[in-house]
C-alpha positions, 0 to 999 in steps of 0.5 A, spaced: 280 394 904 280 401 906 273 401 908 275 395 912 280 398 916 276 404 917 271 400 921 276 397 925 280 404 927 275 410 926 267 411 925 267 419 923 264 425 926 266 431 930 269 439 930 275 443 929 277 446 935 272 451 937 274 458 939 276 459 946 271 464 948 266 459 947 269 454 952 266 459 957 259 458 955 260 450 957 254 447 961 253 440 964 260 439 966 261 431 966 263 427 972 265 420 974 266 414 970 260 411 966 259 404 966 259 401 958 253 401 955 250 396 950 249 399 943 250 399 936 253 403 931 251 404 924 255 406 918 253 410 911 254 403 907 249 399 911 255 396 915 254 395 923 257 393 929 254 392 936 257 391 943 259 394 950 260 402 948 264 406 952 268 413 952 276 414 954 276 413 962 274 420 965 272 422 958 265 425 956 261 428 949 263 435 948 258 438 943 258 445 940 250 447 939 249 454 937 253 459 942 253 453 947 258 447 948 255 442 952 259 436 956 255 430 957 256 423 960 254 417 955 249 415 960 245 421 958 245 420 951 239 415 948 242 416 941 246 420 936 244 421 929 249 423 924 248 427 917 252 430 912 252 438 913 256 439 906 260 435 901 264 437 895 269 434 891 275 439 891 282 440 888 289 442 890 290 449 887 296 455 886 296 462 884 298 462 877 303 468 878 305 471 885 301 477 887 295 475 882 289 472 884 288 468 878 288 460 880 290 454 877 288 447 879 292 441 879 291 433 881 285 429 881 279 431 885 278 429 892 272 428 897 271 433 903 265 432 908 262 436 914 258 432 918 253 435 924 250 431 929 243 430 933 243 428 940 237 425 943 237 425 951 235 419 955 229 424 957 227 425 949 230 432 948 234 433 942 239 438 940 244 439 934 251 441 933 258 439 932 261 433 936 269 435 938 274 429 937 271 423 941 274 416 941 268 410 943 270 403 944 266 398 942 267 391 945 263 385 942 263 378 943 269 376 939 273 383 939 274 390 941 275 396 936 276 403 937 271 408 934 273 415 932 268 421 931 270 426 927 267 433 924 270 433 918 272 428 913 278 429 907 279 423 902 285 422 898 286 424 890 282 420 886 277 417 892 270 419 892 265 421 897 263 413 897 270 412 900 269 416 906 264 411 910 261 415 916 257 413 922 249 415 921 247 412 928 249 410 935 244 408 939 243 405 946 239 399 948 238 400 955 235 407 955 228 408 956 223 410 950 220 417 950 214 419 946 218 425 943 223 421 940 218 417 936 213 420 931 206 417 928 205 415 921 198 415 918 195 413 912 189 416 909 183 411 909 182 414 902 189 412 900 188 407 894 195 404 896 196 403 903 199 397 907 195 391 910 195 388 917 202 384 917 205 388 911 212 390 913 214 398 912 220 401 911 223 408 911 229 412 910 231 419 911 233 423 906 241 425 907 244 420 911 239 415 909 238 413 916 233 407 917 227 408 921 223 403 925 216 402 924 211 398 928 203 398 928 199 403 933 193 401 936 189 405 931 187 403 924 192 405 918 197 408 924 204 406 926 209 408 931 216 410 927 222 413 930 222 420 929 226 423 923 227 429 926 224 433 921 227 430 915 223 428 909 224 420 908 223 415 903 217 410 904 215 403 902 211 397 904 212 389 902 206 384 901 209 377 900 212 378 893 210 385 892 214 391 894 210 398 893 215 404 894 213 411 894 216 415 888 214 421 884 210 420 878 214 425 874 220 423 869 226 426 868 230 423 863 236 427 863 237 425 870 236 418 869 241 417 863 246 421 868 245 415 873 245 410 868 252 412 866 254 413 873 252 406 876 257 401 872 263 406 875 260 404 882 263 397 884 258 393 888 257 386 890 251 385 886 252 384 878 245 386 876 242 393 878 236 396 875 234 404 876 227 404 877 227 412 878 230 418 880 229 425 883 233 431 884 234 435 890 236 442 888 236 445 895 242 440 896 245 439 889 243 432 890 240 426 886 237 420 889 235 414 885 231 407 887 235 401 885 233 394 885 240 390 886 241 382 885 246 377 885 246 372 879 253 370 879 256 365 884 256 367 892 260 364 898 254 361 901 253 354 901 246 353 901 240 353 897 238 360 898 244 363 896 242 369 892 241 376 895 237 382 893 236 389 895 231 395 894 236 401 895 236 408 895 243 411 892 245 418 894 249 422 888 253 428 888 255 432 882 263 433 881 265 440 881 266 443 874 263 436 871 256 433 870 259 426 872 256 423 878 259 421 885 256 416 889 255 419 896 251 414 900 246 408 900 241 405 904 236 399 903 229 399 904 228 392 903 233 386 902 232 378 902 235 372 899 233 367 895 235 360 891 238 361 884 231 360 880 227 363 885 223 370 883 225 376 886 220 381 889 216 385 884 217 393 885 211 398 884 212 405 884 206 409 887 206 417 887 201 416 893 206 414 897 210 420 895 206 425 898 207 425 905 205 431 909 208 433 916 204 436 922 208 436 928 210 429 929 205 426 925 206 424 918 200 423 913 201 419 907 196 420 901 194 425 896 
């Protein structure tokens, strides 16, 4: 219920007030009102809303980027991508004695997340920074809702990072595509595992788990892809009833056991979830797990195909002072729905698809 209320009232991401001295560096002054634009807001838990997006009349997007503060009207923006800058589980504390530095902690841990935004302009240029508090209005076919973009999220005691839903992408359908906002995905001809013509390809960025759009290019074994903006990504392709997903060959039994212990504690609609692989990201103190989830029990769908399934990536954080994992985000590579007795896709892990090398905006797959 808390998450549904969050959808109707907020979508997160912007900064605390910046120093007054920085305001003197403001550039790109906004002018005039802008007509609402067709767009889409995607959330960290996979939900999305679509409709006419607008700012408060006379409002503009204000972004602190390095030593500059940029003020932009909405019609200059093609896309905004949002990702965690830092996350932690914090606790309330007090000094044990007056005048002493020793602290004592009390109460249940609570989640804290700081977010950063990458803004892609209509011409293809991009920059990253923190958004100031901004209200967006999304007017759909049946209802309108207010969306607040925040820089810092703070949850309540006992909540987890998963409870803090935030937008990962705000995109507009009427902006002209630009080459600098796309990348080339190339599979080596010598690769043992690569998609065949007609196969569906899925990619998810690390961190925010933004789903990238992948379409065939003119050259053999090449595809055009939404630029991951320098971030590494997970990759998979689907051929009929088989999915091949890139994953490292090395096994990590200790981390696998941690994820398997934490999985039942994360509530989910799917009643059957299998951990297919785990990998640690020491630089970000995160763990990613590849999960195949399926619904075997009754659903509300009154039709033959009533049992949904997903191949998902879960992103986990470690709670401060504990080995317990907290689910921080999730995104899906593939999803589908079948009949009760219908076989679900077979998933094969591929070390070859895990090896992705970057050269500018070209990403080459294969060992």
